[in-house]
DRENVEXZA-758294 format. One record per atom (N, C-alpha, C, CB): x, z, y negated; atom name. Coordinates in nm, 2 decimals, padded with zeros to 4 digits. Glycine has a CB too. Layout:
x, z, y, site
X, Z, Y, CA
...
This chain:
x, z, y, site
04.49, -06.86, -00.84, N
04.35, -06.95, -00.70, CA
04.43, -06.94, -00.63, C
04.27, -07.13, -00.69, CB
04.37, -06.89, -00.49, N
04.36, -06.89, -00.37, CA
04.33, -06.95, -00.26, C
04.34, -06.85, -00.37, CB
04.40, -06.96, -00.23, N
04.40, -07.16, -00.10, CA
04.39, -07.03, 00.09, C
04.72, -07.35, -00.12, CB
04.31, -07.08, 00.17, N
04.30, -07.00, 00.25, CA
04.33, -07.07, 00.36, C
04.20, -06.93, 00.24, CB
04.37, -07.09, 00.46, N
04.34, -07.19, 00.58, CA
04.34, -07.06, 00.71, C
04.49, -07.34, 00.60, CB
04.29, -07.11, 00.74, N
04.21, -07.00, 00.90, CA
04.29, -07.09, 01.05, C
03.94, -07.01, 00.92, CB
04.34, -07.06, 01.12, N
04.29, -07.10, 01.24, CA
04.31, -07.00, 01.36, C
04.36, -07.22, 01.28, CB
04.31, -07.07, 01.52, N
04.35, -06.99, 01.63, CA
04.15, -07.00, 01.68, C
04.44, -06.80, 01.57, CB
04.11, -07.06, 01.60, N
03.94, -07.06, 01.72, CA
04.00, -07.17, 01.83, C
03.73, -07.16, 01.61, CB
03.88, -07.19, 01.87, N
03.89, -07.28, 02.00, CA
03.75, -07.22, 02.06, C
04.05, -07.25, 02.12, CB
03.73, -07.27, 02.17, N
03.66, -07.23, 02.36, CA
03.73, -07.17, 02.40, C
03.65, -07.33, 02.48, CB
03.63, -06.99, 02.47, N
03.69, -06.93, 02.52, CA
03.60, -06.89, 02.58, C
03.76, -06.88, 02.48, CB
03.62, -06.85, 02.70, N
03.50, -06.80, 02.81, CA
03.46, -06.63, 02.81, C
03.57, -06.84, 02.99, CB
03.36, -06.66, 02.85, N
03.24, -06.49, 02.78, CA
03.42, -06.44, 02.87, C
02.97, -06.43, 02.89, CB
03.38, -06.27, 02.72, N
03.50, -06.13, 02.87, CA
03.62, -06.15, 02.79, C
03.55, -06.19, 03.10, CB
03.66, -06.32, 02.71, N
03.76, -06.33, 02.66, CA
03.80, -06.30, 02.52, C
03.79, -06.42, 02.68, CB
03.96, -06.36, 02.45, N
03.97, -06.29, 02.42, CA
04.00, -06.41, 02.32, C
04.01, -06.19, 02.48, CB
04.06, -06.39, 02.16, N
04.12, -06.55, 02.06, CA
04.18, -06.39, 01.92, C
03.90, -06.75, 01.96, CB
04.31, -06.48, 01.90, N
04.34, -06.43, 01.79, CA
04.29, -06.50, 01.65, C
04.49, -06.43, 01.80, CB
04.22, -06.51, 01.50, N
04.22, -06.58, 01.38, CA
04.30, -06.52, 01.32, C
04.11, -06.60, 01.32, CB
04.39, -06.65, 01.31, N
04.46, -06.58, 01.18, CA
04.41, -06.65, 00.97, C
04.66, -06.64, 01.23, CB
04.44, -06.60, 00.91, N
04.41, -06.69, 00.80, CA
04.52, -06.71, 00.68, C
04.28, -06.63, 00.73, CB
04.54, -06.81, 00.66, N
04.73, -06.75, 00.60, CA
04.67, -06.78, 00.41, C
04.94, -06.93, 00.67, CB
04.70, -06.73, 00.33, N
04.66, -06.75, 00.21, CA
04.75, -06.77, 00.18, C
04.59, -06.67, 00.14, CB
04.76, -06.82, 00.01, N
04.87, -06.91, -00.11, CA
04.83, -06.81, -00.16, C
04.84, -07.07, -00.19, CB
04.97, -06.75, -00.30, N
04.98, -06.71, -00.41, CA
05.02, -06.56, -00.35, C
04.85, -06.73, -00.49, CB
05.14, -06.51, -00.50, N
05.22, -06.40, -00.51, CA
05.12, -06.23, -00.48, C
05.28, -06.43, -00.67, CB
05.01, -06.28, -00.52, N
04.91, -06.14, -00.53, CA
04.81, -06.07, -00.39, C
04.79, -06.19, -00.63, CB
04.88, -06.17, -00.31, N
04.76, -06.18, -00.18, CA
04.73, -06.01, -00.20, C
04.83, -06.24, 00.02, CB
04.84, -05.87, -00.16, N
04.84, -05.79, -00.10, CA
04.72, -05.73, -00.24, C
04.99, -05.73, -00.04, CB
04.72, -05.77, -00.39, N
04.61, -05.73, -00.39, CA
04.43, -05.75, -00.35, C
04.63, -05.72, -00.46, CB
04.46, -05.86, -00.24, N
04.31, -05.88, -00.27, CA
04.22, -05.77, -00.16, C
04.27, -06.06, -00.25, CB
04.11, -05.78, -00.16, N
04.05, -05.71, 00.00, CA
04.01, -05.85, 00.06, C
03.88, -05.57, 00.01, CB
04.02, -05.85, 00.16, N
04.05, -05.95, 00.28, CA
03.92, -05.93, 00.38, C
04.22, -05.90, 00.37, CB
03.88, -06.01, 00.43, N
03.78, -06.02, 00.49, CA
03.69, -06.13, 00.61, C
03.73, -06.00, 00.38, CB
03.64, -06.12, 00.70, N
03.61, -06.24, 00.80, CA
03.39, -06.22, 00.82, C
03.73, -06.20, 01.01, CB
03.39, -06.33, 00.81, N
03.25, -06.37, 00.81, CA
03.23, -06.47, 00.93, C
03.21, -06.43, 00.67, CB
03.12, -06.49, 00.94, N
03.09, -06.61, 01.05, CA
02.92, -06.68, 01.03, C
03.11, -06.53, 01.24, CB
02.95, -06.74, 01.07, N
02.77, -06.85, 01.03, CA
02.73, -06.90, 01.17, C
02.78, -07.05, 00.91, CB
02.65, -06.98, 01.21, N
02.55, -06.95, 01.34, CA
02.48, -07.06, 01.28, C
02.46, -06.79, 01.36, CB
02.49, -07.18, 01.33, N
02.38, -07.28, 01.31, CA
02.24, -07.22, 01.24, C
02.34, -07.34, 01.45, CB
02.17, -07.22, 01.15, N
02.04, -07.19, 01.14, CA
02.04, -07.07, 01.11, C
01.98, -07.22, 01.24, CB
02.13, -07.00, 01.03, N
02.14, -06.83, 01.04, CA
02.20, -06.84, 00.87, C
02.29, -06.76, 01.19, CB
02.17, -06.69, 00.87, N
02.31, -06.68, 00.74, CA
02.44, -06.64, 00.74, C
02.28, -06.57, 00.64, CB
02.49, -06.66, 00.64, N
02.70, -06.60, 00.68, CA
02.66, -06.45, 00.68, C
02.88, -06.63, 00.50, CB
02.69, -06.38, 00.76, N
02.74, -06.29, 00.82, CA
02.88, -06.19, 00.78, C
02.74, -06.36, 00.92, CB
02.88, -06.05, 00.78, N
03.04, -06.01, 00.73, CA
03.06, -05.92, 00.86, C
03.05, -05.92, 00.55, CB
03.19, -05.99, 00.94, N
03.22, -05.94, 01.08, CA
03.30, -05.86, 01.05, C
03.28, -06.02, 01.18, CB
03.41, -05.87, 00.95, N
03.55, -05.77, 00.88, CA
03.57, -05.78, 00.83, C
03.66, -05.74, 00.90, CB
03.61, -05.69, 00.76, N
03.67, -05.62, 00.57, CA
03.76, -05.52, 00.57, C
03.54, -05.54, 00.48, CB
03.94, -05.63, 00.52, N
04.02, -05.48, 00.55, CA
04.06, -05.50, 00.40, C
04.18, -05.45, 00.70, CB
04.07, -05.37, 00.31, N
04.09, -05.34, 00.15, CA
04.27, -05.37, 00.17, C
04.03, -05.15, 00.08, CB
04.28, -05.40, 00.04, N
04.42, -05.42, 00.00, CA
04.52, -05.24, -00.04, C
04.39, -05.52, -00.15, CB
04.45, -05.17, 00.06, N
04.51, -05.05, 00.06, CA
04.52, -05.07, 00.24, C
04.41, -04.90, -00.02, CB
04.43, -05.10, 00.32, N
04.41, -05.08, 00.47, CA
04.27, -05.09, 00.50, C
04.45, -04.93, 00.53, CB
04.20, -05.00, 00.46, N
04.05, -04.95, 00.52, CA
04.02, -05.05, 00.57, C
03.93, -04.90, 00.43, CB
03.88, -05.02, 00.69, N
03.86, -05.16, 00.77, CA
03.73, -05.14, 00.79, C
03.96, -05.18, 00.92, CB
03.64, -05.22, 00.72, N
03.50, -05.19, 00.81, CA
03.43, -05.31, 00.97, C
03.36, -05.19, 00.67, CB
03.36, -05.26, 01.00, N
03.30, -05.41, 01.12, CA
03.13, -05.43, 01.11, C
03.33, -05.38, 01.31, CB
03.14, -05.50, 01.07, N
02.93, -05.51, 01.20, CA
02.93, -05.43, 01.32, C
02.88, -05.70, 01.31, CB
02.88, -05.37, 01.33, N
02.84, -05.31, 01.42, CA
02.84, -05.34, 01.55, C
02.75, -05.30, 01.40, CB
02.77, -05.48, 01.55, N
02.83, -05.56, 01.66, CA
02.92, -05.61, 01.78, C
02.86, -05.60, 01.63, CB
03.00, -05.61, 01.64, N
03.15, -05.61, 01.68, CA
03.25, -05.48, 01.73, C
03.22, -05.66, 01.57, CB
03.19, -05.38, 01.67, N
03.26, -05.23, 01.63, CA
03.31, -05.21, 01.75, C
03.16, -05.10, 01.58, CB
03.44, -05.20, 01.85, N
03.47, -05.18, 01.96, CA
03.53, -05.29, 02.05, C
03.38, -05.13, 01.99, CB
03.58, -05.44, 01.96, N
03.56, -05.49, 02.00, CA
03.70, -05.63, 01.93, C
03.42, -05.48, 02.00, CB
03.65, -05.62, 01.84, N
03.74, -05.69, 01.70, CA
03.79, -05.61, 01.62, C
03.67, -05.77, 01.61, CB
03.93, -05.65, 01.56, N
04.00, -05.58, 01.50, CA
04.06, -05.66, 01.45, C
04.06, -05.50, 01.56, CB
04.08, -05.63, 01.29, N
04.10, -05.69, 01.12, CA
04.22, -05.61, 01.12, C
03.97, -05.66, 00.98, CB
04.33, -05.70, 01.06, N
04.44, -05.65, 01.06, CA
04.52, -05.75, 00.90, C
04.51, -05.68, 01.23, CB
04.63, -05.68, 00.84, N
04.67, -05.77, 00.74, CA
04.84, -05.75, 00.70, C
04.57, -05.73, 00.61, CB
04.92, -05.87, 00.75, N
05.08, -05.94, 00.68, CA
05.09, -05.94, 00.61, C
05.14, -06.04, 00.68, CB
05.11, -05.79, 00.48, N
05.12, -05.83, 00.31, CA
05.26, -05.93, 00.32, C
05.15, -05.65, 00.17, CB
05.36, -05.89, 00.41, N
05.49, -06.05, 00.43, CA
05.49, -06.12, 00.41, C
05.53, -06.11, 00.51, CB
05.32, -06.17, 00.52, N
05.32, -06.28, 00.55, CA
05.22, -06.38, 00.49, C
05.32, -06.26, 00.65, CB
05.14, -06.31, 00.40, N
05.03, -06.37, 00.33, CA
04.89, -06.38, 00.44, C
05.08, -06.53, 00.26, CB
04.88, -06.28, 00.52, N
04.85, -06.33, 00.65, CA
04.72, -06.23, 00.68, C
04.99, -06.33, 00.76, CB
04.56, -06.31, 00.75, N
04.53, -06.14, 00.77, CA
04.49, -06.21, 00.89, C
04.41, -06.04, 00.66, CB
04.39, -06.12, 01.06, N
04.48, -06.17, 01.13, CA
04.29, -06.08, 01.20, C
04.69, -06.12, 01.14, CB
04.20, -06.22, 01.27, N
04.10, -06.07, 01.33, CA
04.10, -06.07, 01.49, C
03.92, -06.08, 01.27, CB
04.15, -05.98, 01.51, N
04.16, -05.98, 01.68, CA
04.02, -05.98, 01.75, C
04.23, -05.84, 01.73, CB
04.00, -06.10, 01.85, N
03.84, -06.09, 01.90, CA
03.86, -06.05, 02.04, C
03.74, -06.24, 01.88, CB
03.81, -05.93, 02.13, N
03.83, -05.93, 02.28, CA
03.72, -05.92, 02.30, C
03.92, -05.85, 02.35, CB
03.64, -05.96, 02.43, N
03.55, -05.92, 02.54, CA
03.47, -06.00, 02.44, C
03.52, -05.74, 02.60, CB
03.48, -06.12, 02.43, N
03.37, -06.21, 02.31, CA
03.23, -06.26, 02.40, C
03.47, -06.38, 02.24, CB
03.14, -06.27, 02.32, N
03.03, -06.34, 02.41, CA
03.00, -06.43, 02.33, C
02.91, -06.27, 02.45, CB
02.87, -06.51, 02.46, N
02.79, -06.61, 02.38, CA
02.75, -06.58, 02.22, C
02.65, -06.64, 02.45, CB
02.73, -06.46, 02.22, N
02.63, -06.43, 02.05, CA
02.76, -06.46, 01.98, C
02.55, -06.23, 02.01, CB
02.94, -06.43, 02.02, N
02.96, -06.45, 01.88, CA
03.02, -06.58, 01.83, C
03.05, -06.36, 01.83, CB
02.96, -06.72, 01.95, N
03.01, -06.82, 01.88, CA
02.96, -06.86, 01.70, C
02.98, -06.92, 01.98, CB
03.05, -06.91, 01.68, N
03.00, -06.94, 01.53, CA
03.10, -06.99, 01.50, C
02.95, -06.83, 01.42, CB
03.11, -07.03, 01.33, N
03.16, -07.09, 01.23, CA
03.25, -06.94, 01.20, C
03.05, -07.17, 01.12, CB
03.43, -06.96, 01.16, N
03.40, -06.78, 01.10, CA
03.49, -06.85, 01.00, C
03.47, -06.60, 01.20, CB
03.50, -06.77, 00.90, N
03.56, -06.82, 00.77, CA
03.63, -06.70, 00.69, C
03.44, -06.89, 00.67, CB
03.70, -06.71, 00.62, N
03.81, -06.63, 00.60, CA
03.78, -06.57, 00.45, C
03.95, -06.72, 00.63, CB
03.77, -06.49, 00.39, N
03.73, -06.47, 00.23, CA
03.81, -06.35, 00.17, C
03.55, -06.44, 00.21, CB
03.89, -06.40, 00.06, N
03.96, -06.30, -00.01, CA
03.89, -06.28, -00.15, C
04.10, -06.33, -00.02, CB
03.88, -06.13, -00.23, N
03.77, -06.03, -00.29, CA
03.85, -06.00, -00.37, C
03.71, -05.92, -00.21, CB
03.95, -06.05, -00.52, N
03.99, -05.96, -00.58, CA
03.86, -05.93, -00.73, C
04.16, -06.00, -00.62, CB
03.85, -05.82, -00.77, N
03.71, -05.78, -00.86, CA
03.64, -05.91, -00.82, C
03.73, -05.75, -01.07, CB
03.53, -06.02, -00.93, N
03.49, -06.11, -00.95, CA
03.56, -06.23, -00.85, C
03.50, -06.12, -01.07, CB
03.68, -06.25, -00.87, N
03.71, -06.37, -00.80, CA
03.71, -06.39, -00.62, C
03.85, -06.39, -00.86, CB
03.66, -06.45, -00.59, N
03.63, -06.49, -00.43, CA
03.66, -06.64, -00.39, C
03.48, -06.47, -00.40, CB
03.71, -06.66, -00.27, N
03.77, -06.81, -00.23, CA
03.72, -06.78, -00.09, C
03.96, -06.86, -00.25, CB
03.71, -06.87, -00.02, N
03.65, -06.86, 00.07, CA
03.76, -07.02, 00.18, C
03.47, -06.87, 00.00, CB
03.79, -07.01, 00.30, N
03.83, -07.09, 00.39, CA
03.79, -07.15, 00.40, C
03.84, -07.09, 00.47, CB
03.82, -07.31, 00.51, N
03.72, -07.38, 00.52, CA
03.66, -07.38, 00.66, C
03.74, -07.49, 00.47, CB
03.67, -07.26, 00.76, N
03.61, -07.22, 00.82, CA
03.70, -07.28, 01.01, C
03.47, -07.26, 00.75, CB
03.61, -07.22, 01.13, N
03.74, -07.24, 01.14, CA
03.63, -07.19, 01.30, C
03.89, -07.15, 01.02, CB
03.58, -07.27, 01.43, N
03.47, -07.25, 01.51, CA
03.53, -07.25, 01.62, C
03.36, -07.35, 01.51, CB
03.42, -07.12, 01.69, N
03.51, -07.02, 01.80, CA
03.35, -07.05, 01.88, C
03.59, -06.81, 01.75, CB
03.36, -07.08, 01.96, N
03.31, -07.09, 02.12, CA
03.31, -07.08, 02.22, C
03.29, -07.14, 02.17, CB
03.24, -06.94, 02.25, N
03.21, -06.86, 02.40, CA
03.19, -06.88, 02.50, C
03.15, -06.80, 02.42, CB
03.24, -06.99, 02.59, N
03.07, -07.06, 02.64, CA
03.19, -07.12, 02.82, C
02.97, -07.29, 02.46, CB
03.12, -07.07, 02.88, N
03.13, -07.05, 03.06, CA
03.12, -07.21, 03.09, C
02.97, -06.96, 03.15, CB
C-alpha cells in the first residue's frame, strides 16, 4: 500500500510559477513510476508528466518546455515544477504511483491560473 499526499497548489497569475510536491509512504518508492495527472471540470483526467524508476520522463505536448517532473528517492517525493502557467492549466492535479498492476492516487491539489 502506498499513500500519496500532494501539496503546493494555489492561485497564480498567468505567466507565474508553482511547484507541486507529492510525498509517498513506503520503502520501495524508488521502484515506482510516478506521474502527474490533471482533471478540469467536465473533462477527462489527462496525463501531464511522468517519470520512470530510472528517471526517464515524458510530457503532454501542452506542457512541454514549461513543466518539469523530477523525483527525490531519498525523500520519497516527486515534484512538478510549472512555469509560464496559463489559464488552461487550471485543474485539480493528481499524483499517481504505478508498479506493475498496482496503481495509487493522491487526493489532488487545486491549481488555478487567473488574473
